[in-house]
BALOBA-1460 file (C-alpha; in Angstrom, 3 decimals):
// residues 124
<rec num="1" residu="m" x="-0.348" y="-0.054" z="0.122"/>
<rec num="2" residu="g" x="1.833" y="3.395" z="-1.025"/>
<rec num="3" residu="a" x="0.185" y="7.029" z="0.229"/>
<rec num="4" residu="f" x="1.591" y="10.338" z="-0.593"/>
<rec num="5" residu="f" x="0.182" y="13.849" z="-0.239"/>
<rec num="6" residu="t" x="1.584" y="16.552" z="-2.075"/>
<rec num="7" residu="s" x="0.796" y="20.732" z="-1.699"/>
<rec num="8" residu="y" x="1.640" y="22.545" z="-5.143"/>
<rec num="9" residu="n" x="1.595" y="26.256" z="-5.413"/>
<rec num="10" residu="p" x="2.592" y="27.128" z="-9.103"/>
<rec num="11" residu="a" x="2.021" y="30.729" z="-9.769"/>
<rec num="12" residu="s" x="-1.741" y="32.176" z="-8.369"/>
<rec num="13" residu="t" x="-3.256" y="27.625" z="-8.452"/>
<rec num="14" residu="k" x="-2.981" y="26.485" z="-4.986"/>
<rec num="15" residu="f" x="-2.968" y="22.940" z="-5.935"/>
<rec num="16" residu="s" x="-2.952" y="19.854" z="-2.059"/>
<rec num="17" residu="g" x="-4.447" y="16.403" z="-1.830"/>
<rec num="18" residu="f" x="-4.131" y="12.942" z="-0.991"/>
<rec num="19" residu="g" x="-3.714" y="9.608" z="-2.701"/>
<rec num="20" residu="l" x="-3.403" y="6.126" z="-2.252"/>
<rec num="21" residu="t" x="-2.003" y="3.210" z="-4.444"/>
<rec num="22" residu="p" x="-2.821" y="-0.607" z="-3.303"/>
<rec num="23" residu="e" x="-0.319" y="-2.139" z="-5.364"/>
<rec num="24" residu="y" x="0.321" y="-6.299" z="-5.465"/>
<rec num="25" residu="r" x="3.548" y="-7.873" z="-5.190"/>
<rec num="26" residu="f" x="4.718" y="-10.878" z="-7.609"/>
<rec num="27" residu="y" x="7.923" y="-11.697" z="-7.029"/>
<rec num="28" residu="l" x="10.391" y="-13.570" z="-10.324"/>
<rec num="29" residu="s" x="13.364" y="-13.979" z="-9.112"/>
<rec num="30" residu="e" x="15.258" y="-16.183" z="-6.891"/>
<rec num="31" residu="t" x="15.472" y="-14.722" z="-4.277"/>
<rec num="32" residu="e" x="13.256" y="-14.836" z="-1.012"/>
<rec num="33" residu="a" x="10.537" y="-11.692" z="-0.959"/>
<rec num="34" residu="p" x="10.626" y="-8.465" z="-0.184"/>
<rec num="35" residu="a" x="13.965" y="-8.571" z="-2.039"/>
<rec num="36" residu="g" x="14.423" y="-8.791" z="-6.338"/>
<rec num="37" residu="v" x="12.388" y="-8.801" z="-9.507"/>
<rec num="38" residu="y" x="8.772" y="-8.081" z="-8.917"/>
<rec num="39" residu="l" x="5.439" y="-7.169" z="-11.319"/>
<rec num="40" residu="a" x="3.069" y="-5.405" z="-9.392"/>
<rec num="41" residu="p" x="-0.548" y="-4.639" z="-10.327"/>
<rec num="42" residu="f" x="-1.469" y="-1.841" z="-8.657"/>
<rec num="43" residu="v" x="-5.004" y="1.259" z="-8.798"/>
<rec num="44" residu="r" x="-4.855" y="4.610" z="-8.033"/>
<rec num="45" residu="y" x="-7.092" y="7.018" z="-5.887"/>
<rec num="46" residu="q" x="-6.211" y="10.711" z="-5.877"/>
<rec num="47" residu="n" x="-8.235" y="13.641" z="-4.341"/>
<rec num="48" residu="f" x="-6.935" y="17.129" z="-4.967"/>
<rec num="49" residu="k" x="-8.280" y="20.344" z="-3.763"/>
<rec num="50" residu="l" x="-7.968" y="23.088" z="-6.411"/>
<rec num="51" residu="t" x="-7.710" y="27.463" z="-5.772"/>
<rec num="52" residu="e" x="-7.180" y="29.367" z="-8.357"/>
<rec num="53" residu="e" x="-6.153" y="33.018" z="-7.209"/>
<rec num="54" residu="s" x="-6.922" y="35.321" z="-10.333"/>
<rec num="55" residu="t" x="-10.358" y="33.666" z="-10.905"/>
<rec num="56" residu="a" x="-11.542" y="33.324" z="-6.957"/>
<rec num="57" residu="s" x="-12.422" y="29.635" z="-8.034"/>
<rec num="58" residu="k" x="-11.842" y="26.893" z="-6.202"/>
<rec num="59" residu="g" x="-12.942" y="22.645" z="-6.705"/>
<rec num="60" residu="t" x="-12.212" y="19.207" z="-5.724"/>
<rec num="61" residu="f" x="-10.319" y="17.035" z="-8.222"/>
<rec num="62" residu="t" x="-10.138" y="13.436" z="-7.882"/>
<rec num="63" residu="t" x="-9.097" y="10.726" z="-9.622"/>
<rec num="64" residu="f" x="-9.194" y="7.268" z="-10.104"/>
<rec num="65" residu="g" x="-6.886" y="4.647" z="-12.512"/>
<rec num="66" residu="g" x="-4.232" y="1.710" z="-12.641"/>
<rec num="67" residu="g" x="-1.270" y="0.189" z="-14.346"/>
<rec num="68" residu="l" x="1.322" y="-2.387" z="-13.909"/>
<rec num="69" residu="v" x="4.836" y="-1.334" z="-12.714"/>
<rec num="70" residu="i" x="8.303" y="-4.009" z="-13.271"/>
<rec num="71" residu="g" x="10.890" y="-3.040" z="-10.513"/>
<rec num="72" residu="k" x="13.361" y="-4.362" z="-8.293"/>
<rec num="73" residu="q" x="13.635" y="-4.277" z="-4.342"/>
<rec num="74" residu="w" x="17.080" y="-4.512" z="-2.677"/>
<rec num="75" residu="i" x="17.411" y="-5.409" z="1.213"/>
<rec num="76" residu="f" x="20.633" y="-3.469" z="3.010"/>
<rec num="77" residu="k" x="21.237" y="-4.876" z="6.619"/>
<rec num="78" residu="e" x="17.862" y="-6.764" z="7.214"/>
<rec num="79" residu="k" x="16.078" y="-2.790" z="7.473"/>
<rec num="80" residu="i" x="16.525" y="-0.680" z="4.836"/>
<rec num="81" residu="s" x="14.946" y="-1.230" z="1.639"/>
<rec num="82" residu="l" x="15.881" y="0.413" z="-1.391"/>
<rec num="83" residu="d" x="13.180" y="-0.163" z="-4.602"/>
<rec num="84" residu="i" x="12.963" y="1.197" z="-8.022"/>
<rec num="85" residu="f" x="9.730" y="0.795" z="-11.151"/>
<rec num="86" residu="l" x="8.398" y="1.593" z="-14.166"/>
<rec num="87" residu="g" x="5.730" y="0.721" z="-15.697"/>
<rec num="88" residu="p" x="2.328" y="2.068" z="-17.851"/>
<rec num="89" residu="q" x="-0.480" y="3.357" z="-16.442"/>
<rec num="90" residu="y" x="-4.313" y="4.529" z="-17.019"/>
<rec num="91" residu="s" x="-6.148" y="7.750" z="-15.448"/>
<rec num="92" residu="s" x="-9.036" y="9.469" z="-15.584"/>
<rec num="93" residu="g" x="-10.273" y="12.346" z="-13.328"/>
<rec num="94" residu="n" x="-13.283" y="14.407" z="-12.556"/>
<rec num="95" residu="v" x="-13.487" y="18.066" z="-11.464"/>
<rec num="96" residu="k" x="-16.460" y="19.750" z="-9.222"/>
<rec num="97" residu="v" x="-16.678" y="23.222" z="-8.877"/>
<rec num="98" residu="t" x="-17.584" y="24.638" z="-5.463"/>
<rec num="99" residu="s" x="-16.668" y="28.139" z="-7.034"/>
<rec num="100" residu="g" x="-16.270" y="30.252" z="-9.307"/>
<rec num="101" residu="s" x="-15.922" y="29.561" z="-13.083"/>
<rec num="102" residu="d" x="-14.168" y="25.813" z="-14.217"/>
<rec num="103" residu="t" x="-11.366" y="27.132" z="-15.062"/>
<rec num="104" residu="f" x="-8.815" y="23.594" z="-14.366"/>
<rec num="105" residu="d" x="-6.229" y="22.445" z="-16.687"/>
<rec num="106" residu="t" x="-6.347" y="18.882" z="-15.018"/>
<rec num="107" residu="d" x="-5.968" y="16.748" z="-18.743"/>
<rec num="108" residu="v" x="-1.832" y="16.209" z="-17.387"/>
<rec num="109" residu="f" x="-4.124" y="13.573" z="-14.874"/>
<rec num="110" residu="d" x="-6.276" y="11.813" z="-17.829"/>
<rec num="111" residu="g" x="-5.404" y="9.253" z="-19.456"/>
<rec num="112" residu="f" x="-1.973" y="7.112" z="-20.169"/>
<rec num="113" residu="g" x="1.362" y="7.903" z="-18.715"/>
<rec num="114" residu="i" x="4.073" y="6.802" z="-16.877"/>
<rec num="115" residu="r" x="4.532" y="5.650" z="-13.004"/>
<rec num="116" residu="t" x="7.462" y="5.508" z="-12.293"/>
<rec num="117" residu="g" x="9.384" y="6.110" z="-8.897"/>
<rec num="118" residu="l" x="12.774" y="5.206" z="-6.253"/>
<rec num="119" residu="t" x="11.706" y="4.306" z="-2.923"/>
<rec num="120" residu="l" x="14.240" y="4.158" z="0.612"/>
<rec num="121" residu="g" x="12.035" y="2.472" z="3.605"/>
<rec num="122" residu="f" x="12.287" y="0.559" z="6.543"/>
<rec num="123" residu="a" x="11.770" y="-2.879" z="5.832"/>
<rec num="124" residu="f" x="9.459" y="-5.161" z="8.362"/>
């Protein structure tokens, strides 16, 4: 299960929210999980608050999607994990304007894209 919170304020637009990404990993390597090469189908839910100061518009943006990544995870000193992954994803979103006009450009979140990442964590 992956989770994140983000807050981004380019120019006059404020963008903040969270996402949840449950995935299931199929380890392909001979090593004992959670180390080694894996395939992981996933789904992703994201919910963001949007504010456009120049037009006084406010709204929410929700996306849902999924995809498949291939990755490799290493475990160091039996406690520290390093994980790298890459794969295709698809998502579709919906903007709900709560005040003002619909001036929000959310096309970057819709359609096909690439999910990639590098994570450092604690194995337990």
